[in-house]
C-alpha positions as CSV (number, residue, x, y, z in Angstrom):
1,M,0.0,0.0,0.0
2,M,1.3,3.4,-1.0
3,E,1.4,6.1,1.8
4,I,1.2,9.7,0.8
5,A,1.9,12.7,3.1
6,I,0.6,16.1,2.2
7,T,2.0,19.2,3.9
8,P,-0.1,22.2,4.9
9,G,1.6,24.0,2.0
10,G,0.4,21.4,-0.4
11,D,3.6,19.5,-1.0
12,V,3.2,15.8,-1.4
13,R,5.8,13.2,-0.2
14,C,5.6,9.5,-0.8
15,V,7.7,6.4,-1.3
16,Y,7.4,5.9,-5.0
17,A,5.2,3.2,-6.3
18,E,3.0,2.9,-9.4
19,D,-0.2,2.6,-7.4
20,I,-1.4,6.0,-8.7
21,D,-0.3,8.4,-11.4
22,L,1.6,10.9,-9.4
23,A,1.6,13.4,-12.3
24,A,-2.1,13.8,-11.7
25,L,-1.2,15.6,-8.5
26,G,0.8,18.3,-10.3
27,T,4.4,18.8,-11.1
28,I,6.5,16.0,-9.7
29,N,10.1,15.9,-8.5
30,I,11.4,12.4,-8.0
31,R,14.6,11.8,-6.2
32,R,16.4,8.8,-4.8
33,A,15.9,8.4,-1.0
34,S,18.2,5.3,-0.7
35,S,20.0,2.5,-2.4
36,V,19.8,-1.2,-1.7
37,E,23.0,-3.0,-2.7
38,P,24.8,-6.2,-1.9
39,D,28.1,-6.1,0.0
40,A,31.3,-8.2,-0.6
41,Q,29.8,-11.1,1.5
42,G,26.6,-11.2,-0.4
43,Q,24.6,-9.5,2.3
44,W,22.2,-6.6,1.5
45,R,22.3,-3.1,3.0
46,A,19.9,-0.2,2.6
47,D,21.8,3.1,2.5
48,L,19.5,5.9,3.5
49,S,22.1,8.7,3.5
50,P,20.4,10.6,0.7
51,V,17.7,11.5,3.2
52,A,20.1,11.9,6.2
53,G,19.4,8.4,7.4
54,P,21.4,5.4,8.5
55,V,22.7,2.3,6.6
56,L,20.5,-0.6,7.5
57,G,21.6,-4.2,7.6
58,P,23.1,-6.5,6.8
59,F,20.2,-8.6,5.6
60,P,20.4,-12.1,4.0
61,T,18.1,-11.2,1.2
62,R,17.3,-8.1,-0.9
63,S,13.6,-8.4,-0.1
64,Q,14.4,-8.1,3.6
65,A,16.5,-5.0,3.0
66,L,13.7,-3.4,0.8
67,I,11.2,-4.0,3.6
68,A,13.5,-2.4,6.2
69,E,14.1,0.5,3.8
70,T,10.4,1.1,3.3
71,E,9.6,0.8,7.0
72,W,12.4,3.3,7.9
73,L,11.2,5.8,5.3
74,A,7.6,5.6,6.5
75,Q,8.6,6.1,10.2
76,H,11.4,8.7,9.8
77,W,11.1,10.5,6.5
78,L,7.6,10.4,5.1
79,N,6.0,12.9,7.5
80,R,9.1,15.1,8.1
81,T,8.5,18.7,7.1
């Protein structure tokens, strides 16, 4: 499920998904909030430094790293003004 936060000034923030056409909300500015990559040992890490966040992990699977990434963004970034 896609969560969308709308500020009192009308700005919209969300973790990108294709659930809705974001362009229908107005001009969009998409930027990377993180990257999920494997390390030298084949473990996965979610680097949230683009939004002043931590590096999460290691995780044994990419899907676990993606879940942790999405949860962190929802808790710490989505509603930040």
